[in-house]
N, C-alpha and C positions, 0 to 999 in steps of 0.2 A: 709791702711786704707777702702779702700772699698769694698775688700776681707775682713776685720775685721765685718765690716758693713753686707755683706751678711751670714755669720756665723750667726752672732748672729740673724737676720733675721731670719732664718732656725731655729734654735734652739727655738725662742719664737713661731715659728708657731708650730713647733713639739709637743713644751709645750701645746699648747692650745688645739692641736686636743686631743692628752691625758686628757686634762682636761676635755673635754667637753665628751670625749669617755667614762670615769669611771661617770662624772656624768651623764651618758642615761642609765650606767648598774645601778648606784645604784636609779636612781630615777625608773626604771624598777624593779627593789629587793622591794623598798618598795610597789611598786602597786602589788604585788602579780606575775608579769611576768618573772618568773623564767627561761624561756627557753630563754628569752630577756635578762636577765642579762647575764647568761652565754655568749651566744653567742658574747655581749657588751665587756665584758671584755675580752674574749679571745680575740677576735680584736686587742683589744689593747695592750694583753701580747704580741702578735706577731708581732707588732711594737716597743715596749716597755718591753721586758723579765723583767725587772728590780722593773716594777712600782707597788710597795705596795698595794694601795689603789682597783688597778682592782685585785690584787692576792686577796686579803682579801675578795671583792667581790665573787669571783670567789670560793673559800672553803666553802663559808655561799650556795651561788645561786644552785650548782650543787646537791648538795644530796638533798634539795628540789626540784628543777625539776624533777631530777629522779623520788623522791616518788612520784612527784602529777602525773606522765606521767603512773608511776606503779599501782597506785588506778585508774587512768582509765580504764588503763586495766583492771585489777580485776573487776569494776562494771560494763562492758561491755562483758565480754565475755561471763559470766552466764545469761547474763539478759533475757528477754522472748521476747524482739520486734525482727520482723524481722529485717536480714540484721545487724546483733547487732554486728558484727566482723570487720563491716568497721570503725566504730571508732576506735575498737583495731590496725587496720592498724595504724590509725591517728595518734594514741600514738604510737607507736613503731617506725612511720619515723620520729616522732618529735624528739625521743630517738636517734632514729640516723644520725641524723640531729646535734646534739649535741656531738655527738662520733664525725666524720667526723671533727668539727670544732675544737677538740679538739686535735685529733693525729695531724692537721697540726699545732699545739703550743707547741711547745718542753717546753716551760716552764708553761704551762699550765698541761701536765701533769707528771711535777714533784710537784704540787700542791694538786689535785686529782685521784684519780683511777678511772678512764675513764671505762665506760663497753659498749660493742657492742651487739645489739641487731637483728643482719643482719637474724639470724636462726629462731628467734621470729617473725620477721615481713614476711620472706619467709613461715612461717606456716601459721600465718595469712593473709597474702594474699589466699591463696590458701584454707580456710574455706570460708572467705568472699569471692571468686571467685564461691565456688560452690553454696553456697547459692544462688547467683544471677544467675549462669549456673539451675540451679534447678528450680529456680522462672519463667527462659524465658520457658524451655522446659513444664512445667506446663500451661502456655498460650500459648503455639500451639499447644497447644490439642485441641484450638478455634481457628486457625490459618483462618479458612474464615471471622472470624468476623476481619474486619480491626483495630478493637481499640484494640483488645485483640493481636492482630501481633505487633500493634507498642506497646505495654508495654513487648511481648517477644523481640523484637530487644533493649529497653534499656535496659533490663536484662542482654542481652547479650553483650550491649556496654558496660556495666558496669564492667562485667566480665572479659571483655576484658581489658579495663582499669588496673584494679585491679591487672591482671595478664596475659602478651600476651601469646596469643597459647592455652590458657588452654583449654585441650580436643580440640573438633572441632568448639569451639565458631567461628573461620573466618565463616565458610562455614554455620552455625547456625543464624549467622548476615545477608547474602548473601540470604537463603532461608527466614528468619523472612522480611526482608526487599522488599523482591519480592510481600508476601501478605500484608503488612502495605503501602507499597506506594499507592500513588496515578501519576498515569501513565496519561500523556496528548503528543500528538501527533500534532504537529505543521507542516501545509500544506504549503507547498511553495506557496507565490504570486503569483499570476497567471496575465499578463499582455499578452493581446493579440495585442499588437505594436509588429510587429519586429525590429524594426527601436531602441525600446529600452530595446530590451531585455541585454544586456551589463548592462545598470542602473539599470535596475530590480535586476540584480545577484549580484549588489552592495549591491544593499538593502537589497536582501533575504539573503547574505552572512554575515552583520553584524546583522539581527534577528539570526540566526543561532551561531552566535559569542556571544551574548549575553545570548543565551540558553545554551553553554556550559558551558562558564565561571560559568554562573548561573545553574545549572542542577537540582539543588536542592533551590529553592530560601527558602524553609522551609527544615525542615530535612527529610518529608518523600512525598514531591511532586516532580515528577520525569519528564523532557521532554524529547521529541524523536523525532526526524526528522523521514520523511517515510519511508526513506531506511533503518532506523535502526530496525521502527515497523515493518516492511514489513521481512526483514529479521531473524525477532526471531517470527515472531507469534505473535506479540504481539496485544491484546484484548486490548486498550487502553481505562481510564474512561470518560476522553473528548477530544476533536477533536477541533484544533483553526482552523479556515480556513480563510485565510486574502485574500482581491483580494481588487485591486485598480476598484473604480466605474466608476473614470471620475479622467482623469486629463488633463491637457493643458501645451505646454512648448513652450516658446518662443513669447506668444502674444507681439506686439512691438506699442509702445503708443511715438511717438514724441510732443512734445510742445515749440513751441518756442513765445519769446516773446520781444518785442523792446520800450526800453523806452530810451529819452534824458535824459541823467543821467549832474548834473553840481559839478562843481569839488567845496570842501568845502569853500576853501580859494581862494584871487583872486591871480593868477598869471601876471608876465609878459607879457603883448602881442603887446606890440610895444613900439614906442620912438615919440616923442613929443619935438618941438622949443620951448623953449619958452627965448624970451630976449636972442633968439642967442645961447641958450643951451640947446641942449639935455637930455631930462630927458625919464625916463622909463615910461610905461602906466601902469599901472593894473589893472585887472578884473578879473572876473569869467571865465571860460570857459567850453566849453559844448561839449559830444559827443552823437552818437544816439548807443546805444549798442544792442546787441541782444544775447540772451540767449537762447539757444539750451539745452533741454533735453531728451532724449533716456531711457524710461524704458522697461526691456524685464519681463514682466511676466510668471511666469512657479505655479502652482498649483496644487493639487490632494484631492482626499479624499481618504482612504483606509475604508474598510469595514473590519470588527472583528465581526466573527461571532464562538462561544464555544459552541459548540455541545454534546451531551451528547450520547456516540458512541453506547449505548444497546438501548436505544429506537427512537434513532433520532431526537431528539428533542433538541430545541435553547434554549439554558442555558440563558444566556447572547449575548447583540449583540449594537456594538460601533463603530462610525465612528470616523476618527481622518481625522482634515486638516492640510496641510500644507503649504504653502506659502513664494517662494523667490523671487523678486524684484531684476532684475541686473539695475544699473544706470548708466550713461555716461553722463555727462554736460561739456558743452564748451560754449566759446563764440564769437563775434567778433565786432568790431566796426568802424563805421565812425566818423571823428572829432580830436579833441584835444585828445590826451593821457594824457594830464594832469588833464583828467574829472574824470579816474576809481579812484577806489580803489586799493588798494594792492588785494586786493580778487579777482576784477574784472580784476586785468591785469594777474592774475596766471590764472584767467579762460580763455580769449583771449588765453594764451600760447598753451593752451589746443586740441588737435584734436579730433574728433572721430576716436573710435575703435573697434572694432567688437563686440559682446558678445559673451560668452563664447557658444562651439558646444552645442548643445539642449541634449547629452548623460548629459553634467556635469551640466544643467541646474535642469535633470530629479531628478541628486545627491543632489542638493540642498533643492530642495523642498522635499526632500522625507526624509531629516534629521530632522527637525519639530517630521514628521508624527512617525519616528522611536522611538524617545525621548518620545512622547505620549502613545507612545503604549507599549512600553517595560515597562513604568511606570505603564501602568493600568493593565499588567499582573502579576509585581511583587507584587502590591497592593491586585489583585484581589485572587492569589494562599497561602497569606502569611500565611492565618488562616487555609488551610486545611489540 
């Protein structure tokens, strides 16, 4: 009985999917989206080859989809607009997508005559890529003008997307990018204290990691380390100088305060004899609680200067502050423990511990500086 119920459920589920699929294909057909109608019908016929509704939709939709895309080809291939072969490519891509979908559906091939446009798409891609390549070469005649070099790069990028490896497009992409890009060298962070060189190295590595991961915060801004700039004899547009103006590591502050605390409720404090009987005596109890808080403060101030490499002027300057406070709290008491709250008892079980080493404290206060610095760099160069 259970197996029979499962079989009925699966059948109903498949029927529902087929019904929904046919309905979707029909809706697409009614709104004139013949490509989508064909794809939906083909999907249903792959799952259910004898689905007559999907078959009828396919027989009507495929010739219309074919004609609609071929009309686009005819309209665009002789158009006067620049890059008019790109919409021709798009039309052939759509036609070949229909071809691929129908070839995977034996039932579909029995209902319609499937046409391939692979050769036509290739020819259109070559013509479209050639248009973009020639436009790029024309812009490269004024490559010393950064905006023209960027136009050239965009054209070569489009040509490469249309037809990978077209002519020498990759080398032209590299050449045009060199002229189009805005080059920024980020100098090492200076720390004069030898004791913190390791921590400074950690901070610098984080900055370098950010710059390597985001080498192009926008398409045409490129970041370099001083070593990269030196090895390639780079003449950058900007140089970012980073230096700690000031930092303090491990400034310790100890605060203690003592209070007399009283239990919230009365508790048994003893016994007394009344009429020869011992009875408990209840009262609130007290304890002298001393709480100690040790704070170790570390902070630093990073100066960022953005310099114009050519005239050595400061383009912009900003300072970023970072703070980190390590805290240890503990307590001890004299008196009746029952006067303490659960939290006060917990503090009394804590023992004083040593703070992290200075190297770690340096790293901790530099983390918010890193966040603010990288956010500033990202925002500053996003529109260059």
